[in-house]
C-alpha positions as CSV (number, residue, x, y, z in Angstrom):
1,X,110.6,-68.9,34.1
2,X,107.9,-66.6,32.7
3,X,107.0,-69.3,30.2
4,X,106.1,-71.7,33.0
5,X,104.3,-69.0,34.9
6,X,102.2,-68.0,31.9
7,X,101.4,-71.7,31.2
8,X,100.2,-72.1,34.7
9,X,97.8,-69.1,34.1
10,X,96.5,-70.9,31.0
11,X,96.0,-74.2,32.9
12,X,94.3,-72.4,35.8
13,X,92.0,-70.4,33.6
14,X,91.1,-73.5,31.6
15,X,90.2,-75.4,34.8
16,X,88.1,-72.4,35.9
17,X,86.3,-72.4,32.5
18,X,85.5,-76.1,32.8
19,X,83.7,-75.6,36.2
20,X,82.2,-72.2,35.8
21,X,78.4,-71.6,36.1
22,X,78.2,-67.8,35.9
23,X,78.7,-65.4,33.0
24,X,81.0,-63.1,35.0
25,X,83.3,-65.8,36.2
26,X,83.3,-67.1,32.6
27,X,84.4,-63.7,31.4
28,X,87.2,-63.3,34.0
29,X,88.5,-66.8,33.3
30,X,88.5,-66.3,29.5
31,X,90.3,-63.0,29.8
32,X,93.0,-64.4,32.1
33,X,93.6,-67.1,29.5
34,X,93.5,-64.5,26.7
35,X,96.0,-62.3,28.4
36,X,98.4,-65.2,28.8
37,X,98.0,-66.0,25.1
38,X,98.7,-62.4,24.1
39,X,102.0,-62.6,25.8
40,X,102.7,-66.1,24.4
41,X,102.0,-64.8,20.9
42,X,104.7,-62.2,21.1
43,X,107.1,-64.3,23.2
44,X,110.0,-63.9,20.7
45,X,111.1,-60.4,21.5
46,X,113.4,-60.0,18.4
47,X,111.0,-61.3,15.8
48,X,108.8,-58.9,13.8
49,X,106.4,-61.7,13.1
50,X,105.9,-62.4,16.8
51,X,105.3,-58.8,17.5
52,X,102.7,-58.6,14.7
53,X,101.1,-61.8,15.9
54,X,100.8,-60.5,19.5
55,X,99.5,-57.2,18.4
56,X,96.9,-58.7,16.0
57,X,95.8,-61.2,18.6
58,X,95.5,-58.4,21.2
59,X,93.5,-56.1,19.0
60,X,91.1,-58.8,17.8
61,X,90.8,-60.2,21.3
62,X,90.0,-56.8,22.8
63,X,87.3,-56.2,20.2
64,X,85.8,-59.6,20.6
65,X,85.9,-59.2,24.4
66,X,83.6,-56.2,24.0
67,X,81.1,-58.3,22.0
68,X,81.2,-61.0,24.8
69,X,80.4,-58.3,27.4
70,X,77.6,-57.0,25.2
71,X,76.1,-60.5,24.9
72,X,76.3,-61.0,28.6
73,X,74.7,-57.7,29.3
74,X,71.8,-58.4,27.0
75,X,71.2,-61.7,28.8
76,X,71.5,-59.9,32.2
77,X,69.1,-57.3,30.9
78,X,66.5,-60.0,30.0
79,X,66.9,-62.2,33.1
80,X,68.3,-60.0,35.8
81,X,70.7,-62.8,36.7
82,X,74.1,-63.8,35.4
83,X,74.0,-67.5,36.2
84,X,73.9,-70.3,33.6
85,X,70.9,-71.7,35.4
86,X,68.8,-68.8,34.0
87,X,69.3,-70.4,30.6
88,X,66.9,-73.2,31.6
89,X,64.0,-70.8,31.0
90,X,65.4,-69.6,27.7
91,X,63.0,-68.9,24.9
92,X,64.7,-67.0,22.1
93,X,61.4,-65.9,20.5
94,X,60.3,-63.9,23.6
95,X,62.8,-61.0,23.4
96,X,65.2,-59.6,20.9
97,X,67.7,-58.8,23.6
98,X,68.0,-62.5,24.6
99,X,68.4,-63.5,21.0
100,X,71.1,-61.0,20.3
101,X,72.8,-61.8,23.5
102,X,73.0,-65.5,22.7
103,X,74.1,-64.6,19.1
104,X,76.9,-62.5,20.4
105,X,78.1,-65.1,22.9
106,X,78.0,-67.8,20.2
107,X,79.9,-65.6,17.7
108,X,82.6,-64.8,20.4
109,X,83.0,-68.5,21.2
110,X,83.3,-69.3,17.5
111,X,85.9,-66.6,17.1
112,X,87.9,-67.9,20.1
113,X,87.7,-71.5,18.7
114,X,88.7,-70.2,15.2
115,X,85.7,-71.5,13.3
116,X,85.3,-70.7,9.6
117,X,83.8,-67.2,9.4
118,X,86.1,-66.0,12.2
119,X,89.4,-67.7,11.3
120,X,91.2,-64.8,9.6
121,X,93.5,-64.0,12.6
122,X,94.7,-67.6,13.1
123,X,97.2,-67.8,10.3
124,X,99.2,-64.7,11.4
125,X,99.2,-65.7,15.1
126,X,100.2,-69.3,14.4
127,X,102.9,-68.1,12.0
128,X,104.4,-65.6,14.4
129,X,104.5,-67.8,17.5
130,X,107.0,-70.4,18.7
131,X,106.1,-74.0,17.7
132,X,105.4,-75.1,21.3
133,X,103.1,-72.1,21.8
134,X,101.3,-72.8,18.5
135,X,100.6,-76.3,19.7
136,X,99.1,-74.9,22.9
137,X,97.1,-72.3,20.8
138,X,95.8,-75.0,18.5
139,X,94.7,-77.5,21.1
140,X,94.0,-76.3,24.6
141,X,91.6,-73.3,24.2
142,X,89.7,-75.0,21.4
143,X,88.9,-78.1,23.6
144,X,87.9,-76.0,26.6
145,X,85.8,-73.5,24.6
146,X,84.1,-76.4,22.7
147,X,83.1,-77.8,26.1
148,X,81.8,-74.4,27.1
149,X,79.7,-74.1,23.9
150,X,78.2,-77.5,24.5
151,X,77.4,-76.5,28.1
152,X,75.7,-73.3,27.1
153,X,73.8,-74.9,24.3
154,X,72.7,-77.8,26.5
155,X,71.5,-75.4,29.2
156,X,69.6,-73.3,26.6
157,X,68.2,-76.3,24.7
158,X,66.8,-77.8,28.0
159,X,63.9,-75.5,27.8
160,X,63.2,-76.4,24.2
161,X,63.1,-80.1,25.0
162,X,60.5,-79.6,27.7
163,X,57.9,-77.9,25.6
C-alpha cells in the first residue's frame, strides 16, 4: 500500500518536473521526489544496509538541497524573477552571482543524476535498496533531470546564440 502511494508521488513529481517553468516549483517538485526516494531507500525496515542507504541519501540530499536553494537565490538576486524565461537574457560574464548560481544549479543536477564527480553516494544507496526500487532510482530521476538540464541549458544558451 505505501509502496504504491510513494511511487505515485514519484510519478507526480516527475510529471511536474517535466512541465515546470519556474525555479520555485522546480524545487518543490524535486523535493517531493527526493522525499519519496528517501523512504524508498530505507524501505526494508529490518536491514542495516537499507537504514544506512536511507540515512546517507537523506543527509546528502539535504546538503545538496541547500546548494540548489543557494543557486536559485543567486539567480533571483540577479534577475529579481524566478522564472526560466529570465534565462533568455542570461550573460554569465555580467555578474558573479549569476555565474555561481548557474554553477550551483548545474552541480546539484549532476549530483542528482549521479554524474562522475558526484557519484560517491550511489553505490551505498543502490546496494541497500530493494531491486525494484534500485531500478526506479537508476532510471526515472536520471531521465527527468537530464531533460531538466537540457531545458535549463537551452534557455540559457538562447542568449548566446543571438549575439
